[in-house]
C-alpha positions as CSV (number, residue, x, y, z in Angstrom):
1,M,0.0,0.0,0.0
2,R,2.8,2.4,0.9
3,H,4.5,1.7,-2.5
4,R,1.3,2.3,-4.3
5,Y,0.8,5.6,-2.4
6,R,4.3,6.8,-3.2
7,D,3.7,6.0,-6.9
8,C,0.5,8.0,-6.7
9,V,2.3,11.0,-5.2
10,G,4.9,10.7,-7.9
11,C,2.3,10.7,-10.6
12,L,0.5,13.7,-9.1
13,G,3.9,15.6,-8.9
14,E,4.4,15.0,-12.6
15,L,0.8,16.2,-13.3
16,L,1.8,19.6,-11.8
17,G,3.6,20.1,-15.2
18,H,0.6,19.1,-17.3
19,D,-0.6,21.3,-20.2
20,S,-4.1,21.7,-18.9
21,F,-4.5,24.1,-16.0
22,Q,-7.5,22.2,-14.6
23,V,-5.4,19.0,-14.3
24,K,-2.6,21.0,-12.6
25,E,-5.1,22.5,-10.2
26,M,-6.6,19.1,-9.3
27,A,-3.2,17.6,-8.8
28,L,-2.2,20.5,-6.5
29,C,-5.3,20.3,-4.4
30,T,-5.0,16.5,-4.1
31,L,-1.4,16.7,-3.0
32,M,-2.2,19.4,-0.4
33,K,-5.0,17.2,0.9
34,F,-2.4,14.4,1.2
35,V,-0.2,16.8,3.2
36,E,-3.0,17.5,5.6
37,L,-3.9,13.8,6.0
38,E,-0.2,12.7,6.4
39,A,0.1,15.3,9.1
40,Q,-2.8,13.8,11.0
41,Y,-1.9,10.1,10.3
42,P,2.0,10.1,9.9
43,L,3.6,7.4,7.9
44,I,6.6,7.4,10.2
45,K,6.6,6.1,13.8
46,I,6.6,8.9,16.3
47,E,9.5,8.5,18.6
48,W,8.4,10.9,21.4
49,K,5.3,12.8,22.3
50,G,5.2,16.2,20.7
51,A,7.6,15.4,17.9
52,L,7.0,17.3,14.7
53,T,4.9,15.2,12.2
54,F,4.7,17.7,9.3
55,P,5.2,15.9,6.0
56,Y,8.0,18.2,4.6
57,D,9.1,15.8,1.9
58,L,5.6,15.7,0.4
59,L,5.4,19.5,0.5
60,K,8.8,19.7,-1.2
61,V,7.2,17.7,-4.2
62,V,4.5,20.4,-4.4
63,V,6.9,23.3,-4.2
64,D,9.2,21.8,-6.9
65,G,6.1,21.4,-9.1
66,L,5.2,25.1,-8.6
67,L,8.7,26.2,-9.8
68,P,9.2,24.9,-13.3
69,T,12.3,26.3,-15.2
70,E,10.8,26.5,-18.6
71,E,7.3,28.1,-18.2
72,D,5.4,30.7,-16.2
73,A,3.5,29.1,-13.3
74,S,2.1,32.3,-11.8
75,L,-1.6,31.1,-12.2
76,L,-1.0,27.9,-10.3
77,I,1.1,29.7,-7.7
78,S,-1.8,32.2,-7.1
79,R,-4.1,29.2,-6.5
80,F,-1.6,27.9,-3.9
81,Q,-1.5,31.1,-2.0
82,E,-4.6,30.1,0.2
83,Y,-2.4,27.4,1.8
84,M,0.2,30.0,2.8
85,E,-2.1,31.3,5.4
86,Y,-1.1,28.3,7.6
87,D,1.9,29.3,9.7
88,D,3.5,25.8,9.5
89,V,2.9,25.4,5.8
90,R,4.5,28.9,5.2
91,Y,7.5,27.9,7.2
92,F,8.1,24.7,5.4
93,V,7.4,26.3,2.0
94,M,10.2,28.9,2.7
95,K,12.5,26.0,3.7
96,A,11.6,24.1,0.5
97,V,12.1,27.2,-1.7
98,T,15.5,27.8,-0.2
99,A,16.5,24.2,-0.9
100,S,15.1,24.4,-4.5
101,I,17.1,27.6,-5.3
102,L,20.3,26.1,-4.1
103,Q,19.7,23.0,-6.1
104,V,18.6,24.6,-9.4
105,M,20.7,27.8,-9.5
106,Q,24.1,26.1,-8.8
107,K,23.9,24.3,-12.2
108,T,23.5,27.5,-14.2
109,K,27.0,29.0,-13.5
110,E,25.8,32.6,-12.8
111,R,23.4,32.6,-15.8
112,P,19.9,33.9,-14.9
113,L,16.9,31.5,-15.4
114,P,14.1,34.0,-16.1
115,F,11.1,31.7,-15.8
116,Y,12.4,29.9,-12.7
117,Q,13.4,33.1,-10.9
118,Q,10.1,34.8,-11.9
119,N,8.2,31.8,-10.5
120,V,10.2,31.9,-7.2
121,F,9.4,35.6,-6.9
122,S,5.7,35.0,-7.6
123,L,5.7,32.5,-4.8
124,I,7.7,34.4,-2.1
125,S,6.8,38.0,-2.8
126,P,3.2,37.7,-1.4
127,I,4.3,36.0,1.8
128,N,2.5,37.7,4.6
129,M,4.7,37.4,7.7
130,P,3.2,37.8,11.2
131,N,4.3,40.8,13.2
132,K,3.9,39.2,16.7
133,E,4.1,35.7,18.0
134,S,0.5,35.9,19.3
135,E,-0.6,36.2,15.7
136,M,0.7,32.7,14.9
137,V,-2.4,30.7,15.7
138,K,-3.3,29.0,12.3
139,F,-1.6,25.7,11.9
140,M,-2.4,22.8,9.5
141,V,-0.8,20.3,11.9
142,K,-2.3,20.3,15.4
143,Q,0.5,19.7,17.9
144,D,-0.1,18.9,21.5
145,N,3.1,20.5,22.8
146,R,3.6,23.4,20.4
147,E,5.3,25.7,22.9
148,E,8.5,23.6,22.8
149,L,8.7,23.6,19.0
150,K,10.7,26.2,17.2
151,L,7.9,26.3,14.6
152,S,5.8,28.3,17.0
153,K,8.6,30.9,17.5
154,L,8.5,34.1,15.4
155,Q,12.3,34.2,15.5
156,A,12.6,30.9,13.7
157,H,10.1,32.1,11.0
158,K,12.1,35.3,10.5
159,Q,15.3,33.4,10.3
160,M,13.9,31.1,7.6
161,F,12.4,34.1,5.7
162,Q,15.8,35.9,5.8
163,K,17.7,32.8,4.6
164,M,15.2,32.3,1.7
165,W,15.5,35.9,0.5
166,L,19.3,36.0,0.8
167,T,19.6,32.8,-1.1
168,F,17.3,34.2,-3.9
169,L,19.1,37.5,-4.2
170,K,22.6,35.9,-4.2
171,H,22.1,34.9,-7.8
172,K,22.1,37.3,-10.8
173,L,18.5,38.5,-11.6
174,P,17.0,39.5,-15.0
175,T,16.7,43.4,-15.1
176,G,12.8,43.4,-15.0
177,L,12.8,41.1,-11.9
178,Y,15.6,43.2,-10.3
179,K,13.2,46.2,-10.4
180,K,10.3,44.2,-9.0
181,V,12.4,43.1,-6.1
182,L,13.6,46.6,-5.3
183,V,10.0,47.9,-5.4
184,I,8.8,45.6,-2.6
185,L,12.1,45.3,-0.6
186,H,11.7,48.2,1.8
187,D,8.1,47.3,2.6
188,S,7.7,43.5,2.4
189,V,11.2,42.1,3.1
190,L,13.4,44.3,5.3
191,P,10.9,44.7,8.2
192,Y,10.7,40.9,8.6
193,M,14.4,40.1,8.6
194,N,16.3,39.4,11.8
195,E,19.3,41.3,10.4
196,P,18.3,43.8,7.7
197,T,21.9,44.9,7.5
198,L,22.7,41.7,5.6
199,M,20.9,43.4,2.6
200,M,23.6,46.2,2.6
201,D,25.7,44.7,-0.1
202,F,22.7,44.0,-2.4
203,L,21.4,47.5,-2.0
204,T,24.7,49.3,-2.4
205,V,25.5,47.3,-5.6
206,A,22.0,48.2,-6.9
207,Y,22.5,51.8,-6.0
208,G,25.7,51.9,-8.0
209,I,24.2,50.5,-11.2
210,G,22.5,53.8,-12.2
211,G,19.2,54.7,-13.8
212,A,15.9,53.4,-12.6
213,I,17.5,50.6,-10.5
214,S,19.4,53.2,-8.5
215,L,16.2,55.2,-7.9
216,L,14.5,52.0,-6.6
217,A,17.4,51.1,-4.3
218,L,17.0,54.4,-2.5
219,N,14.0,53.2,-0.5
220,G,15.9,50.3,1.0
221,L,19.0,52.4,1.6
222,F,17.0,55.0,3.4
223,I,15.7,52.4,5.9
224,L,19.3,51.0,6.5
225,I,20.8,54.5,6.9
226,H,18.1,55.9,9.2
227,Q,17.2,52.8,11.2
228,H,20.3,50.6,11.1
229,N,23.1,53.2,11.0
230,L,24.5,52.3,7.6
231,E,27.4,54.5,6.6
232,Y,27.6,55.3,2.9
233,P,30.5,57.8,2.4
234,D,29.7,58.9,-1.2
235,F,25.9,58.8,-0.8
236,Y,25.1,62.4,-1.7
237,K,27.6,62.4,-4.6
238,K,25.8,59.3,-6.0
239,L,22.4,60.9,-5.4
240,Y,23.5,64.0,-7.2
241,S,24.7,61.9,-10.2
242,L,21.2,60.4,-10.4
243,L,19.8,63.8,-11.4
244,D,19.5,63.5,-15.2
245,P,16.7,64.5,-17.7
246,S,14.9,61.2,-17.2
247,I,14.0,61.8,-13.5
248,Y,11.2,64.1,-14.6
249,H,9.7,61.4,-16.8
250,V,10.2,58.0,-15.1
251,K,7.2,56.3,-13.4
252,Y,9.2,56.2,-10.1
253,R,9.4,60.0,-10.1
254,A,7.2,60.5,-7.0
255,R,9.1,57.9,-5.0
256,F,12.5,59.5,-6.0
257,F,11.5,63.1,-5.1
258,H,9.8,62.0,-1.8
259,L,13.1,60.3,-0.7
260,T,15.3,63.1,-2.1
261,D,13.2,65.6,0.0
262,L,13.9,63.4,3.1
263,F,17.6,63.2,2.4
264,L,17.9,67.0,1.9
265,S,15.8,67.8,5.0
266,S,18.7,68.1,7.4
267,S,19.7,71.7,8.2
268,H,23.3,70.5,8.8
269,L,24.1,69.8,5.1
270,P,26.7,72.2,3.7
271,A,25.4,75.1,1.5
272,Y,27.5,74.1,-1.5
273,L,25.8,70.7,-1.6
274,V,22.3,72.0,-1.4
275,A,23.1,74.7,-4.0
276,A,24.4,72.1,-6.4
277,F,21.1,70.2,-6.1
278,I,19.1,73.4,-6.6
279,K,21.1,74.3,-9.7
280,R,21.0,70.9,-11.3
281,L,17.3,70.5,-10.7
282,S,16.7,74.0,-12.1
283,R,18.8,73.3,-15.2
284,L,17.0,70.1,-15.9
285,A,13.7,71.8,-15.4
286,L,14.3,73.8,-18.6
287,T,13.3,70.7,-20.6
288,A,10.8,69.2,-18.1
289,P,7.0,68.7,-18.7
290,P,4.6,71.1,-16.9
291,E,3.4,68.5,-14.4
292,A,6.9,68.0,-13.2
293,L,7.7,71.7,-13.0
294,L,4.6,72.3,-10.8
295,M,6.2,69.8,-8.4
296,V,9.9,70.8,-8.6
297,I,9.5,74.6,-8.2
298,P,7.9,74.3,-4.8
299,F,10.5,71.6,-4.0
300,I,13.3,74.1,-4.8
301,C,11.5,76.8,-2.7
302,N,11.5,74.4,0.3
303,L,15.2,73.9,-0.1
304,F,15.7,77.7,0.1
305,R,13.6,77.8,3.3
306,R,15.7,75.1,4.9
307,H,19.0,76.5,3.8
308,P,18.9,80.4,3.8
309,A,22.6,80.5,2.8
310,C,21.6,79.4,-0.7
311,R,19.3,82.4,-1.3
312,V,22.2,84.2,-2.8
313,L,21.3,82.2,-6.0
314,V,18.1,84.2,-6.2
315,H,19.3,87.6,-5.1
316,R,22.6,87.8,-6.9
317,P,22.4,91.0,-9.0
318,G,23.0,90.8,-12.7
319,G,23.0,87.1,-13.5
320,P,24.9,85.9,-16.6
321,A,24.1,87.7,-19.8
322,D,24.0,84.3,-21.6
323,M,24.3,80.7,-20.5
324,S,27.9,80.4,-21.5
325,E,28.9,82.9,-18.7
326,D,27.3,80.8,-16.0
327,P,30.1,79.6,-13.6
328,Y,28.1,76.5,-12.7
329,V,29.6,73.3,-14.2
330,M,26.8,70.9,-15.1
331,E,29.1,68.1,-16.1
332,E,31.0,68.0,-12.8
333,E,30.1,64.9,-10.8
334,E,31.5,66.2,-7.5
335,P,28.9,68.7,-6.0
336,S,31.7,70.6,-4.2
337,K,33.5,71.4,-7.5
338,S,30.3,72.4,-9.4
339,R,30.7,76.1,-8.4
340,A,26.9,76.2,-7.9
341,L,27.1,78.9,-5.1
342,E,28.8,81.3,-7.5
343,S,25.9,81.1,-10.0
344,S,22.4,82.6,-10.1
345,L,19.0,81.0,-10.7
346,W,18.4,82.4,-14.2
347,E,16.7,79.1,-15.1
348,I,13.7,79.7,-12.9
349,Q,13.5,83.3,-14.2
350,S,13.3,81.7,-17.7
351,L,10.4,79.6,-16.6
352,Q,8.5,82.8,-15.8
353,S,8.0,83.0,-19.5
354,H,6.7,79.4,-19.8
355,Y,3.8,78.6,-22.1
356,H,1.8,77.1,-19.2
357,P,0.2,79.8,-17.0
358,D,0.4,77.7,-13.8
359,V,4.1,77.2,-14.3
360,V,4.5,81.0,-14.7
361,K,2.6,81.6,-11.5
362,A,4.7,79.0,-9.6
363,A,8.0,80.4,-10.9
364,A,7.0,83.9,-10.0
365,V,7.0,83.0,-6.3
366,L,10.7,83.4,-6.2
367,N,10.3,87.1,-7.1
368,Q,8.8,87.7,-3.6
369,S,10.2,87.0,-0.2
370,L,9.4,83.3,0.7
371,S,7.2,82.5,3.7
372,E,8.6,80.6,6.6
373,M,6.2,77.7,6.2
374,E,7.2,75.0,3.7
375,D,5.0,74.0,0.8
376,D,3.4,70.6,1.1
377,I,4.6,68.8,-2.1
378,S,3.1,65.4,-1.3
379,G,-0.1,66.2,-3.4
380,L,2.0,67.3,-6.4
381,L,4.4,64.3,-6.6
382,E,1.9,62.1,-8.5
383,L,0.6,64.9,-10.7
384,S,0.1,63.8,-14.3
385,N,-0.4,65.7,-17.6
386,Y,-3.9,64.1,-17.8
387,E,-4.9,65.8,-14.5
388,L,-3.4,69.1,-15.7
389,F,-5.4,68.9,-19.0
390,D,-8.6,67.9,-17.1
391,K,-8.2,70.8,-14.7
392,E,-7.8,73.3,-17.7
393,V,-10.9,71.8,-19.5
394,K,-13.0,72.1,-16.3
395,K,-12.1,75.8,-15.7
396,K,-15.0,78.1,-16.1
397,A,-14.2,80.8,-18.6
398,V,-14.6,84.4,-17.4
399,D,-15.7,87.3,-19.6
400,V,-12.6,88.9,-21.0
401,P,-12.9,92.6,-21.5
402,L,-12.0,93.5,-25.1
403,E,-11.3,97.0,-26.5
404,F,-13.3,97.5,-29.7
405,E,-15.4,100.0,-31.5
406,Q,-18.7,99.0,-32.8
407,V,-18.8,99.1,-36.6
408,R,-21.3,101.6,-38.2
409,G,-21.9,100.6,-41.8
410,L,-19.4,99.4,-44.3
411,F,-16.8,102.2,-43.8
412,G,-18.0,103.3,-40.4
413,K,-14.8,103.1,-38.3
414,K,-13.4,106.3,-36.8
415,N,-10.3,107.6,-38.7
416,D,-11.0,105.1,-41.4
417,I,-9.4,106.3,-44.7
418,F,-12.3,105.0,-46.7
419,A,-14.8,106.9,-44.6
420,E,-12.9,110.2,-45.3
421,H,-13.1,109.8,-49.1
422,F,-16.2,107.8,-49.7
423,S,-19.7,107.8,-48.4
424,L,-22.5,105.3,-49.0
425,D,-25.8,107.1,-49.8
């Protein structure tokens, strides 16, 4: 009977790779029912009371079936998510995934496996970790003496969670997946790790890559710097180098400016550094779309409020007659050598002649003395061109006074040359 049962489990494991989704789903549900029954009626003899009877080997068959290397299994994985609500199932799934990654990825010799890695991400990214030990009450296997088992300890779950993610991120990821991981890392991974600082290397390497990947790594680095005392010597130099024309267009723009605002909030930052950021943002603003300008101009005004020493950029008399005379060096990567404090903010003055009236109004604020209260830019970070257009369309037109003289007849205008020489009788 046991041989027949093992053959049956083997066949069901193979059916997890069947072409038909209905067959795969039936095989998955049957195997998970077997997991539940094996837990209640173990096939091995229990040596001592309270011993763990969870059928890990059977669950490993299920996990291996959910992680094929040649096809996308996200639909079947989403069907499996309901079982991840059980604390013990989640723990052993994390253990099985870790074993699977080590087994599969060591054969590839640093070459990414896009389908396999995407499947692993689909399985582990929605994992909902408990915050407190008291929340761990839902177990598939009913144990009499659960207090003594490490399975009931939150620490053990966090350790397994950490080991799984570190094993997954140790291998080279496809670019698209790299971005997906960085999007959720600060929110869904770092808070549930025993030692978040172990992510330091992964995040600093990502931050050094450049482009959108660097922008996305900022979130995780922010947590490590503020909560775990990470020291990153060239952090502001790197942040400064991320300012290029694309920052006003990327879909992660709101996240980037929110974090940049936080990083530049300290009043202890040197004036030359803040001035370099103001100048670079202003120079890039010359080619930015209106929705980005309506966000970045109040952003620059807030920097002036925090760092009054930089106001010399606004109030310097007689700015450069043309752009070539501006002492600011845009190409310089080191903020301290950019000579931003010797320059003036002629770029914002140029925006006072912008085609969009709201941008003109926003840029004109720098002509007056700034109030002490900072502008709240949180509502402007997500502003889109669609919203701007919608706002313009919904504006109620007011009557515009026009200067005109009413026409009297064909040549009826006053001082009309025809009216002087001709008359219509």
